[in-house]
FIKOLZA-1660 file (N, C-alpha, C; in steps of 0.1 Angstrom, whole numbers, plus 5000, padded with zeros to 4 digits):
% residues 69
   i   px   py   pz ch aa at
   1 5008 4988 4998  A  M  N
   1 4999 4999 4999  A  M CA
   1 5008 5013 4999  A  M  C
   2 5004 5021 4994  A  S  N
   2 5010 5034 4992  A  S CA
   2 5011 5049 5002  A  S  C
   3 5021 5052 5003  A  T  N
   3 5017 5063 5012  A  T CA
   3 5015 5073 5010  A  T  C
   4 5017 5079 4997  A  D  N
   4 5018 5086 4987  A  D CA
   4 5004 5091 4985  A  D  C
   5 5004 5107 4996  A  P  N
   5 4992 5109 4992  A  P CA
   5 4980 5117 4984  A  P  C
   6 4990 5118 4968  A  S  N
   6 4987 5126 4959  A  S CA
   6 4970 5116 4952  A  S  C
   7 4966 5122 4946  A  D  N
   7 4948 5117 4946  A  D CA
   7 4949 5114 4929  A  D  C
   8 4961 5109 4927  A  A  N
   8 4966 5112 4903  A  A CA
   8 4959 5094 4907  A  A  C
   9 4953 5095 4894  A  K  N
   9 4948 5079 4892  A  K CA
   9 4953 5076 4879  A  K  C
  10 4951 5062 4878  A  W  N
  10 4963 5062 4865  A  W CA
  10 4950 5059 4853  A  W  C
  11 4946 5070 4842  A  T  N
  11 4935 5067 4832  A  T CA
  11 4943 5065 4818  A  T  C
  12 4943 5049 4816  A  P  N
  12 4954 5043 4802  A  P CA
  12 4945 5050 4797  A  P  C
  13 4947 5058 4781  A  M  N
  13 4943 5053 4771  A  M CA
  13 4927 5063 4770  A  M  C
  14 4931 5077 4777  A  T  N
  14 4922 5085 4777  A  T CA
  14 4916 5089 4768  A  T  C
  15 4923 5093 4756  A  T  N
  15 4921 5103 4744  A  T CA
  15 4919 5092 4732  A  T  C
  16 4914 5093 4723  A  R  N
  16 4919 5082 4707  A  R CA
  16 4930 5081 4707  A  R  C
  17 4938 5097 4707  A  E  N
  17 4954 5097 4699  A  E CA
  17 4965 5081 4705  A  E  C
  18 4958 5080 4716  A  H  N
  18 4965 5069 4721  A  H CA
  18 4964 5051 4718  A  H  C
  19 4957 5053 4704  A  T  N
  19 4950 5036 4707  A  T CA
  19 4952 5037 4690  A  T  C
  20 4960 5024 4686  A  S  N
  20 4962 5024 4672  A  S CA
  20 4949 5017 4667  A  S  C
  21 4942 5009 4670  A  A  N
  21 4930 5002 4665  A  A CA
  21 4920 5016 4659  A  A  C
  22 4913 5003 4649  A  P  N
  22 4907 5014 4636  A  P CA
  22 4894 5016 4646  A  P  C
  23 4892 5028 4639  A  R  N
  23 4876 5036 4646  A  R CA
  23 4872 5041 4632  A  R  C
  24 4861 5035 4636  A  C  N
  24 4849 5042 4626  A  C CA
  24 4849 5059 4621  A  C  C
  25 4848 5062 4608  A  V  N
  25 4848 5076 4602  A  V CA
  25 4835 5081 4604  A  V  C
  26 4822 5076 4608  A  N  N
  26 4817 5081 4606  A  N CA
  26 4805 5083 4620  A  N  C
  27 4809 5078 4629  A  C  N
  27 4810 5071 4648  A  C CA
  27 4817 5075 4655  A  C  C
  28 4825 5078 4647  A  G  N
  28 4844 5073 4658  A  G CA
  28 4842 5062 4669  A  G  C
  29 4835 5048 4670  A  N  N
  29 4835 5041 4672  A  N CA
  29 4846 5034 4674  A  N  C
  30 4855 5025 4684  A  Q  N
  30 4868 5017 4682  A  Q CA
  30 4857 5005 4672  A  Q  C
  31 4865 4995 4665  A  V  N
  31 4862 4986 4658  A  V CA
  31 4876 4971 4653  A  V  C
  32 4879 4961 4656  A  T  N
  32 4888 4954 4656  A  T CA
  32 4893 4955 4639  A  T  C
  33 4904 4954 4641  A  R  N
  33 4912 4950 4626  A  R CA
  33 4907 4940 4621  A  R  C
  34 4902 4932 4626  A  Q  N
  34 4895 4921 4611  A  Q CA
  34 4879 4928 4608  A  Q  C
  35 4873 4937 4617  A  F  N
  35 4861 4944 4610  A  F CA
  35 4866 4950 4603  A  F  C
  36 4875 4959 4595  A  A  N
  36 4884 4965 4598  A  A CA
  36 4883 4960 4575  A  A  C
  37 4891 4946 4580  A  K  N
  37 4892 4940 4571  A  K CA
  37 4880 4937 4560  A  K  C
  38 4871 4931 4570  A  V  N
  38 4861 4925 4564  A  V CA
  38 4849 4938 4555  A  V  C
  39 4847 4945 4567  A  F  N
  39 4837 4960 4566  A  F CA
  39 4843 4971 4559  A  F  C
  40 4856 4967 4561  A  G  N
  40 4864 4981 4548  A  G CA
  40 4865 4988 4545  A  G  C
  41 4869 4994 4535  A  D  N
  41 4873 4998 4522  A  D CA
  41 4884 4991 4517  A  D  C
  42 4886 4996 4507  A  N  N
  42 4900 4989 4502  A  N CA
  42 4914 4992 4507  A  N  C
  43 4913 5001 4517  A  R  N
  43 4924 5005 4527  A  R CA
  43 4923 5003 4542  A  R  C
  44 4908 4992 4541  A  D  N
  44 4908 4985 4555  A  D CA
  44 4901 4999 4568  A  D  C
  45 4901 5011 4556  A  V  N
  45 4892 5027 4568  A  V CA
  45 4875 5017 4565  A  V  C
  46 4873 5026 4581  A  V  N
  46 4858 5017 4586  A  V CA
  46 4851 5032 4577  A  V  C
  47 4839 5032 4573  A  H  N
  47 4827 5039 4574  A  H CA
  47 4813 5041 4578  A  H  C
  48 4812 5026 4576  A  A  N
  48 4799 5025 4591  A  A CA
  48 4804 5011 4598  A  A  C
  49 4797 5012 4607  A  C  N
  49 4794 5004 4622  A  C CA
  49 4784 4997 4624  A  C  C
  50 4787 4983 4635  A  P  N
  50 4770 4982 4639  A  P CA
  50 4768 4995 4649  A  P  C
  51 4771 4999 4654  A  N  N
  51 4771 5014 4659  A  N CA
  51 4759 5025 4654  A  N  C
  52 4765 5027 4640  A  C  N
  52 4758 5037 4633  A  C CA
  52 4747 5030 4622  A  C  C
  53 4752 5013 4622  A  A  N
  53 4741 5012 4608  A  A CA
  53 4742 4996 4609  A  A  C
  54 4734 4991 4604  A  T  N
  54 4732 4978 4600  A  T CA
  54 4736 4973 4598  A  T  C
  55 4740 4955 4595  A  Y  N
  55 4751 4951 4583  A  Y CA
  55 4752 4951 4570  A  Y  C
  56 4730 4948 4569  A  R  N
  56 4726 4951 4562  A  R CA
  56 4729 4961 4551  A  R  C
  57 4732 4973 4557  A  E  N
  57 4736 4986 4550  A  E CA
  57 4753 4984 4551  A  E  C
  58 4757 4984 4555  A  M  N
  58 4778 4978 4559  A  M CA
  58 4779 4969 4548  A  M  C
  59 4773 4957 4539  A  K  N
  59 4778 4949 4533  A  K CA
  59 4775 4958 4519  A  K  C
  60 4765 4959 4514  A  T  N
  60 4762 4971 4500  A  T CA
  60 4771 4980 4500  A  T  C
  61 4781 4985 4512  A  S  N
  61 4788 4996 4509  A  S CA
  61 4781 5011 4504  A  S  C
  62 4775 5014 4510  A  D  N
  62 4768 5022 4508  A  D CA
  62 4774 5038 4517  A  D  C
  63 4782 5033 4523  A  F  N
  63 4790 5044 4532  A  F CA
  63 4803 5044 4529  A  F  C
  64 4808 5039 4517  A  I  N
  64 4819 5040 4511  A  I CA
  64 4819 5053 4502  A  I  C
  65 4826 5065 4505  A  P  N
  65 4831 5071 4492  A  P CA
  65 4830 5064 4480  A  P  C
  66 4828 5076 4465  A  E  N
  66 4831 5061 4453  A  E CA
  66 4849 5059 4454  A  E  C
  67 4851 5072 4455  A  D  N
  67 4868 5071 4454  A  D CA
  67 4874 5062 4464  A  D  C
  68 4868 5062 4471  A  A  N
  68 4879 5043 4483  A  A CA
  68 4874 5029 4480  A  A  C
  69 4864 5034 4469  A  R  N
  69 4861 5015 4468  A  R CA
  69 4869 5007 4454  A  R  C
% end
């Protein structure tokens, strides 16, 4: 047990910049690399995730811009 009187709490990855996991560009939700490979564009960029779209919408690639397809 520490006798240090400071109230500093350990908060890992409190901001989005500290993680390298892919994120949905539509809502910012973190997704797995495998999800990005399956539902992302040719560069594994996720334009929609289950948080902001249905799987049917993601499969039709309606969220992917024309230049990224």
